[in-house]
C-alpha positions as CSV (number, residue, x, y, z in Angstrom):
1,M,31.5,20.4,102.6
2,I,33.8,22.5,100.5
3,E,31.6,21.9,97.4
4,V,28.5,23.1,99.3
5,L,30.3,26.3,100.3
6,L,31.4,26.9,96.7
7,L,27.9,26.4,95.5
8,R,26.5,28.9,98.0
9,K,29.1,31.5,97.0
10,V,28.2,31.0,93.3
11,F,24.5,31.3,94.2
12,Y,25.0,34.5,96.1
13,L,27.2,36.0,93.4
14,L,24.4,35.2,90.8
15,L,21.8,37.0,93.0
16,I,24.0,40.1,93.3
17,L,24.7,40.1,89.6
18,I,20.9,39.8,88.8
19,A,20.2,42.7,91.2
20,V,22.8,44.9,89.6
21,V,21.6,44.2,86.1
22,S,18.0,44.8,87.1
23,G,18.9,48.1,88.7
24,C,20.7,49.4,85.7
25,S,17.9,48.5,83.3
26,G,15.4,50.2,85.6
27,L,17.4,53.5,85.4
28,S,17.6,53.4,81.6
29,P,14.2,54.7,80.7
30,A,14.5,57.6,83.1
31,S,17.8,58.6,81.5
32,N,16.3,58.4,78.0
33,V,13.5,60.7,79.0
34,S,15.9,63.3,80.5
35,D,17.9,63.3,77.3
36,Q,15.0,63.9,75.0
37,T,14.4,67.4,73.5
38,L,10.8,68.5,73.8
39,P,9.3,69.9,70.6
40,Q,9.0,73.7,70.7
41,S,6.9,76.0,68.6
42,Q,8.9,77.7,65.9
43,E,6.8,80.8,66.5
44,A,7.6,81.0,70.2
45,G,9.0,84.4,71.0
46,Q,8.3,85.7,67.5
47,Q,4.6,86.5,67.7
48,P,2.9,89.1,69.8
49,A,1.5,87.7,73.1
50,R,-2.2,87.4,73.2
51,A,-3.8,90.0,75.5
52,P,-7.1,89.9,77.2
53,L,-10.0,91.1,75.0
54,L,-12.8,93.3,76.1
55,K,-16.2,92.8,74.6
56,A,-17.9,96.0,73.4
57,K,-20.5,97.3,71.0
58,V,-19.8,100.1,68.5
59,T,-22.5,102.7,68.9
60,R,-21.2,105.4,66.5
61,V,-18.5,106.0,64.0
62,V,-16.8,109.4,64.1
63,D,-14.4,108.9,61.2
64,G,-12.3,106.2,59.7
65,D,-10.1,105.7,62.8
66,T,-12.3,106.8,65.7
67,V,-15.5,105.2,67.1
68,H,-17.7,105.3,70.1
69,V,-18.3,102.0,72.0
70,R,-20.3,100.8,74.9
71,L,-17.8,99.0,77.1
72,N,-18.5,97.6,80.6
73,G,-21.6,99.8,80.9
74,T,-19.9,103.0,79.9
75,D,-19.5,105.0,76.7
76,Q,-16.0,105.3,75.5
77,T,-14.3,107.0,72.5
78,V,-11.8,104.7,70.9
79,R,-8.9,105.7,68.7
80,L,-7.5,102.9,66.6
81,I,-3.8,102.2,67.3
82,G,-1.3,102.3,64.5
83,V,-3.4,103.7,61.7
84,D,-4.4,107.1,60.4
85,T,-7.3,107.7,58.0
86,P,-7.9,111.0,56.1
87,E,-9.6,113.6,58.3
88,T,-13.3,114.4,57.9
89,V,-14.4,116.0,61.1
90,K,-11.3,117.9,62.3
91,P,-12.3,121.4,63.4
92,N,-11.4,124.3,61.1
93,S,-10.0,121.8,58.5
94,P,-11.4,120.7,55.2
95,V,-12.5,117.2,54.5
96,Q,-9.4,115.4,53.2
97,P,-9.4,113.4,50.0
98,Y,-10.6,109.8,50.5
99,G,-11.7,110.7,54.0
100,K,-15.4,110.0,53.3
101,E,-14.6,106.7,51.7
102,A,-12.6,105.7,54.8
103,S,-15.3,106.8,57.2
104,G,-17.9,104.9,55.1
105,Y,-15.9,101.7,55.2
106,T,-15.5,101.9,59.0
107,R,-19.2,102.6,59.4
108,S,-20.1,99.6,57.2
109,Q,-17.8,97.3,59.1
110,L,-18.3,98.4,62.7
111,E,-21.4,100.5,63.5
112,G,-23.9,98.5,65.6
113,K,-21.5,95.5,65.7
114,T,-20.1,93.6,68.7
115,V,-16.3,93.8,68.7
116,Y,-13.4,92.9,70.9
117,I,-11.1,95.5,72.2
118,E,-7.4,94.9,72.8
119,K,-5.1,97.4,74.4
120,D,-1.3,97.9,74.0
121,V,1.0,99.7,76.4
122,Q,-0.7,103.1,76.7
123,D,-4.2,103.3,77.9
124,R,-5.3,106.7,76.5
125,D,-4.1,109.5,74.3
126,K,-3.8,113.2,75.2
127,Y,-7.4,113.7,74.2
128,G,-8.6,111.0,76.7
129,R,-9.5,108.6,74.0
130,L,-9.1,104.9,74.6
131,L,-6.2,103.5,72.5
132,A,-7.1,100.1,71.1
133,Y,-7.0,97.4,68.5
134,I,-10.5,96.3,67.4
135,W,-11.0,92.7,66.6
136,L,-14.1,91.8,64.5
137,D,-14.1,88.4,66.0
138,Q,-12.0,86.7,68.7
139,P,-8.7,85.4,67.2
140,T,-7.9,81.7,67.8
141,A,-4.2,82.5,67.6
142,V,-1.9,85.5,67.0
143,S,-1.0,84.8,63.3
144,D,-0.8,86.6,60.0
145,L,-3.9,84.8,58.8
146,E,-6.0,85.8,61.9
147,I,-4.7,89.4,61.9
148,R,-5.5,89.9,58.2
149,G,-9.0,88.5,58.6
150,K,-10.1,89.7,62.0
151,L,-8.1,92.8,63.1
152,F,-9.9,95.9,61.8
153,N,-6.8,98.1,62.2
154,A,-5.1,95.8,59.8
155,R,-8.1,95.7,57.4
156,L,-7.9,99.5,57.1
157,L,-4.3,99.2,55.9
158,L,-4.8,96.3,53.6
159,E,-7.7,97.9,51.8
160,G,-5.9,101.2,51.5
161,Y,-8.2,103.3,53.7
162,A,-5.4,104.3,56.2
163,Q,-1.7,104.9,56.5
164,I,0.6,103.7,59.3
165,L,0.8,106.1,62.2
166,T,2.6,104.3,65.0
167,I,3.5,106.1,68.2
168,P,5.8,104.1,70.5
169,P,5.5,102.3,72.8
170,D,2.3,101.0,71.1
171,V,4.0,98.9,68.5
172,K,2.7,95.4,69.1
173,Y,1.6,94.7,65.5
174,V,3.9,97.2,63.8
175,D,5.9,94.6,61.8
176,Y,2.6,93.3,60.3
177,F,1.3,96.8,59.6
178,I,4.4,97.7,57.7
179,G,3.9,94.8,55.3
180,Y,0.1,95.4,55.0
181,Q,0.6,99.0,54.0
182,K,3.2,97.9,51.4
183,E,0.7,95.4,50.0
184,A,-1.9,98.1,49.6
185,R,0.5,100.6,48.0
186,D,1.9,98.0,45.6
187,G,-1.6,97.0,44.7
188,N,-2.8,100.6,44.2
189,K,-5.6,100.1,46.7
190,G,-7.7,102.9,48.1
191,L,-5.8,106.1,48.8
192,W,-2.8,104.6,47.0
193,G,-4.7,104.2,43.8
194,P,-4.2,106.4,40.7
195,S,-7.6,108.0,41.1
196,A,-7.2,108.9,44.7
197,H,-5.2,111.8,46.1
198,T,-2.7,111.4,48.9
199,P,-4.2,113.1,52.0
200,P,-2.9,116.7,52.3
201,P,-1.3,116.2,55.8
202,Q,1.2,113.7,54.2
203,D,2.3,116.4,51.8
204,Q,2.4,119.1,54.4
205,G,4.5,117.1,56.8
206,Q,1.9,116.9,59.5
207,H,1.6,113.1,59.2
208,T,4.7,112.4,57.2
209,T,5.9,109.0,58.2
210,V,9.6,108.6,59.3
211,Y,11.3,105.7,61.0
212,I,13.1,105.3,64.3
213,T,15.0,102.3,65.7
214,R,14.6,100.7,69.1
215,T,17.9,102.1,70.4
216,G,18.8,105.1,68.2
217,K,18.1,108.8,68.7
218,K,17.6,109.8,65.0
219,Y,14.6,109.5,62.7
220,H,15.1,108.2,59.2
221,L,13.5,107.9,55.7
222,E,12.3,104.4,54.6
223,G,15.3,102.5,53.2
224,C,18.0,104.2,55.2
225,S,21.0,102.0,55.9
226,S,20.6,102.8,59.6
227,L,17.3,100.8,59.7
228,A,19.0,97.5,58.9
229,R,18.2,96.0,62.3
230,S,14.9,97.6,63.2
231,Q,12.5,100.2,62.0
232,I,9.4,101.6,63.7
233,P,7.2,104.0,61.8
234,I,6.2,107.2,63.5
235,S,4.8,110.6,62.4
236,L,7.4,113.3,61.9
237,P,5.8,115.7,64.5
238,D,5.8,112.9,67.1
239,A,9.4,112.0,66.3
240,K,10.4,115.6,66.9
241,A,8.3,115.9,70.1
242,K,10.0,112.8,71.5
243,G,13.4,114.4,71.0
244,Y,14.6,112.4,67.9
245,G,16.9,114.3,65.5
246,S,17.2,114.1,61.8
247,C,19.5,111.4,60.3
248,K,22.6,112.9,58.6
249,V,22.7,110.1,56.1
250,C,19.3,109.9,54.5
251,K,18.4,113.5,55.4
252,P,14.6,113.3,56.2
253,P,12.6,116.5,56.4
254,L,13.3,118.8,59.3
């Protein structure tokens, strides 16, 4: 009788042990999953977010950086964000050097074409023009390769038909644009070439490019030590209009 009782106890203990072992092994996969680190894109948080694109047709080119489009059944005047081409149609002003070439390039690339409009923060400028980036084709991703090949604003800079003219808060692609202008300048392309003249407004200070930071209250020359953390190009008149003062270190024009 005692032997039977001992056997039963051993049997029950074995059952309990099996149940405990099974329970622990069942929890193991779940704990492994929770400890895994999911792969993350290295570009996350570094690239501009993709914005909705509006399909439009370019009906007329005004000059290198301004066009008319047919958008959602209405006619709109679009001013390209972040770039400035030499003037050709400004009232009471002469045609600026390399202006006709810039206008001709924009006409050859855009007039009569279907394009894709992307907005930034501000909707329109003080003249009522729609502020936009113009994509020649829909981008598959926001990357340097796509921007170079498909964003017309970038093409103007890369080919030397425009200079940077960024007015905050519309600075979505400013980091790319800074690099593209440098490439064109280093490569003597377009208005940076030896045979081209720098547009007069640059010399007169009307469109002189200075730089501001995201938190500072001064404007600076390119290369100023105060621009170590951030630099946003902006025209000198716009910097003054927004209340920025001249840096005492690099001493940009007043």
